N, CA and C of each residue as an Amber inpcrd file, in Angstrom:
protein
   180
   1.0050000  -1.0440000   0.0380000   0.1380000  -0.0090000   0.0210000
   0.9110000   1.3430000  -0.0060000   0.5200000   2.2530000  -0.8610000
   1.3870000   3.3620000  -0.8530000   1.1570000   4.2870000   0.2520000
   2.0140000   5.3400000   0.1420000   1.8560000   6.2510000   1.5050000
   0.6320000   7.2060000   1.4640000   0.0590000   7.4570000   0.3050000
  -1.0340000   8.2390000   0.2190000  -2.3190000   7.5700000   0.6770000
  -2.4380000   6.0970000   0.3090000  -3.5070000   5.1840000   0.8450000
  -3.4240000   5.0310000   2.2690000  -2.2740000   4.8580000   2.7420000
  -2.0140000   4.7030000   4.4220000  -2.6770000   5.9390000   5.0000000
  -2.2090000   6.9670000   4.4560000  -2.5880000   8.2420000   5.2370000
  -4.2060000   8.4890000   5.0910000  -4.7130000   8.1610000   3.9100000
  -6.1850000   8.1080000   3.6820000  -6.8760000   7.1990000   4.8280000
  -6.4820000   5.9510000   4.9820000  -6.9590000   4.9480000   5.7830000
  -6.8870000   5.4750000   7.1020000  -5.6840000   5.9850000   7.6150000
  -5.3980000   6.4900000   8.9560000  -6.3480000   7.6740000   9.2680000
  -6.6130000   8.5380000   8.3650000  -7.4660000   9.6910000   8.6460000
  -8.9080000   9.2170000   8.8300000  -9.2170000   8.3770000   8.0210000
 -10.6730000   7.7780000   8.0250000 -10.9730000   6.9070000   9.3120000
  -9.9540000   6.3210000   9.6510000 -10.0290000   5.5130000  10.9820000
  -9.9600000   6.3480000  12.3060000  -9.1590000   7.3400000  12.1430000
  -9.1210000   8.3520000  13.2810000 -10.3030000   9.0780000  13.2420000
 -10.9650000   9.5870000  12.0930000 -12.0190000  10.2670000  12.2420000
 -13.2840000   9.4440000  12.7130000 -13.4760000   8.3240000  12.3350000
 -14.4610000   7.4040000  12.9510000 -14.3210000   6.9390000  14.4120000
 -13.1100000   6.5430000  14.8030000 -12.8470000   6.0200000  16.0620000
 -12.2290000   6.8400000  17.0940000 -11.8430000   8.0080000  16.5740000
 -11.1950000   8.7860000  17.7780000  -9.8550000   8.1900000  18.1920000
  -9.7400000   8.5240000  19.6350000  -8.5650000   8.0070000  20.1920000
  -8.2810000   6.6510000  20.3110000  -9.4090000   5.8710000  19.8220000
  -9.3990000   4.2810000  19.9410000  -8.9470000   3.8540000  18.4570000
  -8.5370000   4.6280000  17.5790000  -8.3600000   4.3110000  16.2210000
  -7.0000000   3.4820000  16.3580000  -5.9040000   3.8320000  16.9690000
  -4.7640000   3.1150000  17.1040000  -4.8650000   1.7620000  17.5810000
  -5.6920000   1.4490000  18.6230000  -5.8960000   0.3750000  19.0230000
  -6.5990000  -0.5840000  18.1150000  -7.6010000   0.0270000  17.3550000
  -8.4290000  -0.7900000  16.3580000  -7.2950000  -1.0390000  15.1860000
  -6.2530000  -0.4270000  14.7330000  -5.5470000  -0.7050000  13.7860000
  -4.6610000  -1.9260000  14.3580000  -4.2170000  -1.7410000  15.6190000
  -3.3360000  -2.8000000  16.1390000  -4.1370000  -4.2230000  16.1600000
  -5.1780000  -4.1620000  16.5410000  -6.2550000  -5.3950000  16.5990000
  -6.4000000  -5.9000000  15.1400000  -6.6480000  -5.2410000  14.1380000
  -6.6640000  -5.4720000  12.7440000  -5.2740000  -6.1160000  12.2370000
  -4.0550000  -5.4670000  12.9050000  -2.9120000  -6.2190000  12.4470000
  -2.6500000  -7.4060000  13.1160000  -3.0000000  -7.6470000  14.3660000
  -2.9280000  -8.9030000  14.9730000  -3.8020000 -10.1420000  14.2810000
  -5.0070000  -9.5210000  13.9270000  -6.0170000 -10.5470000  13.3760000
  -5.0480000 -11.2560000  12.0630000  -4.6260000 -10.3170000  11.3720000
  -4.1030000 -10.5150000   9.9920000  -2.7770000 -11.3400000  10.0380000
  -2.0510000 -11.0170000  11.3230000  -0.8530000 -11.7930000  11.4880000
  -1.2160000 -13.1740000  11.8890000  -2.2970000 -13.3610000  12.7300000
  -2.7000000 -14.7370000  12.9710000  -3.3760000 -15.7090000  11.9830000
  -3.9830000 -14.8430000  11.0440000  -4.1900000 -15.5230000   9.8310000
  -3.3310000 -15.8430000   8.5960000  -2.2250000 -15.5080000   8.8440000
  -1.0130000 -15.6840000   8.0260000  -0.9650000 -14.3850000   6.8900000
  -1.5570000 -13.5880000   6.9250000  -1.6110000 -12.5360000   5.9780000
  -0.6830000 -11.4320000   6.2550000   0.6350000 -11.7090000   5.8260000
   1.6810000 -10.7930000   6.2460000   1.6000000  -9.4850000   5.6080000
   1.1490000  -9.4230000   4.4820000   1.1050000  -8.2080000   3.7740000
   0.0250000  -7.3890000   4.2230000  -1.1270000  -7.8720000   4.4180000
  -2.1780000  -7.1260000   5.2000000  -1.6090000  -6.5780000   6.3910000
  -1.0320000  -7.3050000   7.3370000  -0.5270000  -6.9530000   8.6110000
   0.4770000  -5.7680000   8.4120000   1.3740000  -5.8940000   7.4920000
   2.2090000  -4.7190000   7.2580000   1.3770000  -3.4810000   6.8740000
   0.5100000  -3.6360000   6.1180000  -0.2910000  -2.5270000   5.7440000
  -0.9010000  -1.7230000   7.2640000  -1.5190000  -2.7140000   7.8450000
  -2.1480000  -2.1330000   9.0110000  -0.9320000  -1.5650000  10.0960000
   0.1100000  -2.1410000  10.1370000   1.2930000  -1.5230000  10.9970000
   1.4530000  -0.1120000  10.3740000   1.6300000   0.0430000   9.2360000
   1.7140000   1.3760000   8.6020000   0.5570000   2.4090000   8.8250000
  -0.4430000   1.8260000   8.9060000  -1.8640000   2.5850000   9.4310000
  -1.6160000   3.0550000  10.6700000  -1.3770000   2.3490000  11.6880000
  -1.0390000   2.3990000  13.1470000  -0.2460000   3.3730000  13.2770000
   1.0430000   3.4030000  12.6830000   2.1110000   4.2480000  12.8540000
   1.5810000   5.5460000  12.5410000   0.8870000   5.8310000  11.4160000
   0.2230000   7.0500000  10.8360000  -0.7690000   7.4900000  11.7360000
  -1.4300000   6.7430000  12.3010000  -2.4660000   7.3500000  13.3480000
  -1.7950000   7.9090000  14.5060000  -0.6920000   7.2820000  14.9520000
   0.1750000   7.6930000  15.9340000   0.6870000   8.9190000  15.7170000
   1.2220000   9.2680000  14.6570000   1.7930000  10.5360000  14.1680000
   0.5950000  11.5650000  14.1030000  -0.6640000  11.1460000  13.6330000
  -1.7300000  12.0790000  13.6900000  -2.0440000  12.6150000  15.2400000
  -2.0190000  11.7350000  16.1350000  -2.4320000  12.0250000  17.5140000
  -1.3220000  12.7810000  18.2100000   0.0340000  12.7920000  17.7910000
   0.8540000  13.3980000  18.3830000   1.3680000  12.8400000  19.5820000
   2.3840000  13.3100000  20.3910000   3.0340000  12.8410000  21.5190000
   1.9910000  12.5770000  22.7140000   2.1540000  11.6940000  23.3540000
   1.3670000  11.5530000  24.7690000   1.6370000  12.6180000  25.7410000
   0.7520000  13.0500000  26.5250000   0.6910000  13.8800000  27.5400000
   0.6530000  13.4670000  28.8530000   1.4220000  13.9530000  29.8320000
   1.3660000  13.3280000  31.1750000   0.8290000  14.4070000  32.1180000
């Protein structure tokens, strides 16, 4: 998946799930890994990382 698609998926997931979007992407990544779909898992990992950068740093 190219960077533009990753960014679009990340924005859409973040807009629909808010702060839970990163957890949702992680869940989908694990499901793909367990199903042996390594390319899909890699895509979800990239989406998760894009969501993390959208959210910015954690505050304490």
